[in-house]
C-alpha positions as CSV (number, residue, x, y, z in Angstrom):
1,X,-10.3,10.1,7.7
2,X,-10.9,6.2,8.1
3,X,-13.1,4.4,5.4
4,X,-14.2,0.8,6.2
5,X,-15.8,-0.6,3.6
6,X,-18.9,-2.8,3.1
7,X,-17.2,-5.4,1.6
8,X,-15.8,-6.3,4.9
9,X,-18.9,-7.5,6.2
10,X,-19.8,-9.6,3.1
11,X,-19.1,-13.3,3.4
12,X,-17.5,-13.4,-0.2
13,X,-14.6,-11.6,0.9
14,X,-11.5,-13.3,0.2
15,X,-8.0,-13.0,2.3
16,X,-5.7,-10.1,0.9
17,X,-3.2,-11.2,-1.6
18,X,0.3,-9.3,-2.6
19,X,-0.3,-8.0,-5.6
20,X,-3.9,-8.7,-6.2
21,X,-5.5,-6.7,-3.3
22,X,-8.7,-7.9,-2.0
23,X,-10.0,-10.5,-3.9
24,X,-13.7,-12.0,-3.1
25,X,-15.7,-14.2,-5.5
26,X,-17.1,-11.0,-7.2
27,X,-13.8,-10.0,-8.3
28,X,-11.4,-13.2,-8.1
29,X,-8.9,-10.4,-9.6
30,X,-9.0,-8.5,-6.6
31,X,-11.8,-5.8,-6.0
32,X,-11.4,-2.7,-7.9
33,X,-9.9,0.2,-5.7
34,X,-13.2,2.7,-6.5
35,X,-15.5,-0.3,-5.7
36,X,-14.0,-1.1,-2.4
37,X,-13.9,2.4,-1.2
38,X,-16.9,4.2,-2.6
39,X,-19.3,1.4,-3.8
40,X,-22.1,0.4,-1.9
41,X,-22.0,-3.7,-2.2
42,X,-25.8,-3.7,0.6
43,X,-27.6,-1.6,-1.6
44,X,-26.9,-3.3,-5.2
45,X,-28.3,-6.8,-6.3
46,X,-25.4,-7.6,-8.1
47,X,-21.4,-6.5,-7.1
48,X,-19.9,-8.5,-10.4
49,X,-19.9,-11.9,-12.1
50,X,-23.4,-12.5,-10.6
51,X,-22.5,-12.3,-7.1
52,X,-23.9,-9.5,-4.8
53,X,-23.2,-9.1,-0.9
54,X,-24.2,-11.6,1.3
55,X,-23.9,-10.7,5.1
56,X,-22.2,-12.9,7.7
57,X,-25.4,-14.9,9.9
58,X,-23.3,-14.5,13.0
59,X,-20.3,-12.9,14.6
60,X,-18.9,-16.4,14.7
61,X,-19.3,-16.5,11.0
62,X,-17.7,-13.5,10.5
63,X,-14.6,-14.3,12.7
64,X,-13.8,-17.8,11.2
65,X,-15.7,-17.3,7.6
66,X,-13.3,-15.5,5.4
67,X,-13.4,-17.8,2.0
C-alpha cells in the first residue's frame, strides 16, 4: 500500500534531512511518523507550534516553493 501524506501538499513542508526525516515549520525537528502517515493536517486548525496546513496556491508554487 502506498500512503501519500497531506503534508506533501503543504507549503510549510521542508526538505528531507538525514537523521531528521521530513521537517516542516510546525515540526522543525521532523514530522512524527504517526502524524505524517495517519494525521489529517487538512482537517485540523493547527498541526503544532501554532502552524497549520497551508496549501500551495498554484502548481508552480508547489513545484518550486519548498521552504
